[in-house]
C-alpha positions as CSV (number, residue, x, y, z in Angstrom):
1,M,2.7,-3.4,5.5
2,H,-0.1,-2.3,3.0
3,S,-2.7,-3.0,5.6
4,K,-1.4,0.0,7.7
5,E,0.1,2.2,5.0
6,A,-1.0,2.9,1.4
7,S,1.3,3.0,-1.2
8,L,1.5,4.3,-5.1
9,L,0.1,2.1,-7.7
10,K,-1.6,-0.5,-5.4
11,A,-4.9,0.9,-4.7
12,P,-6.9,-2.4,-5.1
13,Y,-4.5,-4.3,-3.0
14,V,-4.3,-1.7,-0.3
15,T,-8.2,-1.6,-0.3
16,A,-8.2,-5.3,0.4
17,K,-5.8,-5.2,3.1
18,H,-7.3,-2.3,4.8
19,G,-10.5,-4.1,4.5
20,L,-9.2,-6.9,6.4
21,I,-8.0,-4.8,9.5
22,G,-11.5,-3.2,9.6
23,F,-13.1,-6.5,9.5
24,A,-11.0,-7.9,12.3
25,K,-11.9,-4.8,14.4
26,A,-15.4,-5.3,13.8
27,V,-15.3,-9.1,14.6
28,A,-13.4,-8.3,17.9
29,K,-16.0,-5.9,19.0
30,E,-18.8,-8.0,18.1
31,G,-17.3,-11.1,19.7
32,A,-15.9,-9.6,22.7
33,R,-18.7,-10.3,25.0
34,H,-18.5,-13.9,23.8
35,G,-14.6,-14.3,24.6
36,V,-14.0,-14.0,20.8
37,R,-10.9,-12.4,19.7
38,A,-9.5,-11.3,16.2
39,N,-6.2,-10.9,15.0
40,V,-4.4,-10.0,11.8
41,I,-1.0,-10.8,11.0
42,C,0.7,-8.0,8.7
43,P,3.7,-9.3,7.1
44,G,6.3,-7.2,5.5
45,F,7.6,-7.4,1.9
46,V,7.9,-10.8,0.5
47,K,9.8,-11.0,-2.8
48,T,7.9,-13.4,-5.1
49,A,7.8,-13.8,-8.8
50,L,4.7,-11.5,-8.9
51,V,6.7,-8.9,-7.2
52,D,9.7,-9.3,-9.5
53,K,7.6,-8.3,-12.4
54,Q,6.3,-5.2,-10.6
55,I,9.7,-3.9,-9.8
56,P,10.5,-2.5,-13.3
57,E,7.0,-1.5,-13.9
58,Q,6.8,0.7,-10.7
59,A,10.4,2.1,-11.5
60,N,9.1,3.3,-15.0
61,M,5.8,4.7,-13.5
62,L,7.8,6.4,-10.7
63,G,10.8,7.5,-12.6
64,I,13.3,5.9,-10.1
65,S,15.8,3.0,-10.4
66,E,14.7,-0.7,-9.7
67,A,17.0,-0.5,-6.7
68,A,15.2,2.6,-5.4
69,V,11.7,0.7,-5.8
70,I,13.0,-2.1,-3.6
71,R,14.6,0.2,-1.0
72,D,12.3,3.4,-0.9
73,V,9.0,1.6,-1.9
74,M,8.9,-2.0,-1.0
75,L,11.2,-2.0,2.0
76,R,9.8,1.4,3.3
77,T,8.3,1.2,6.9
78,P,5.6,3.3,8.1
79,S,8.1,5.1,10.4
80,T,10.2,6.3,7.4
81,A,7.2,6.8,5.1
82,N,6.7,10.5,6.1
83,S,10.4,11.4,5.4
84,Q,10.2,9.6,2.1
85,R,6.8,10.8,1.0
86,S,7.9,13.9,-1.3
87,M,10.6,11.5,-3.0
88,M,7.7,8.9,-3.8
89,L,5.6,11.2,-5.7
90,P,5.6,10.4,-9.4
91,K,6.8,13.0,-11.8
92,Q,3.4,13.1,-13.5
93,R,1.2,14.6,-10.7
94,S,-2.0,12.8,-11.6
95,F,-2.9,9.4,-13.2
96,L,-6.5,10.4,-13.3
97,P,-8.0,11.5,-16.7
98,R,-9.0,15.2,-16.8
99,S,-12.7,15.4,-17.3
100,S,-15.0,18.6,-18.2
101,P,-16.9,20.4,-15.3
102,M,-20.3,19.2,-14.6
103,P,-23.1,21.3,-15.7
């Protein structure tokens, strides 16, 4: 899913997944005249030990329950993302540090 839709708290992971899609598109275009095809398989949510550790962390950062993280963040599909977007905004509007204006 992260190759098609971005999600909160996953910028590096989403960047890598989006990069794979772009790479496959480029390979397909460059290889088309030689009969080369490129495909990317985009699996959905897979519950692993790493993901189990992230559930409470995301619940805390987003101010929602662990069940809501699984239901509304991890199991969310691109088709339901727009209807849930406002709910997924963290209570703290920005995670970026404030900086002084440039001279």
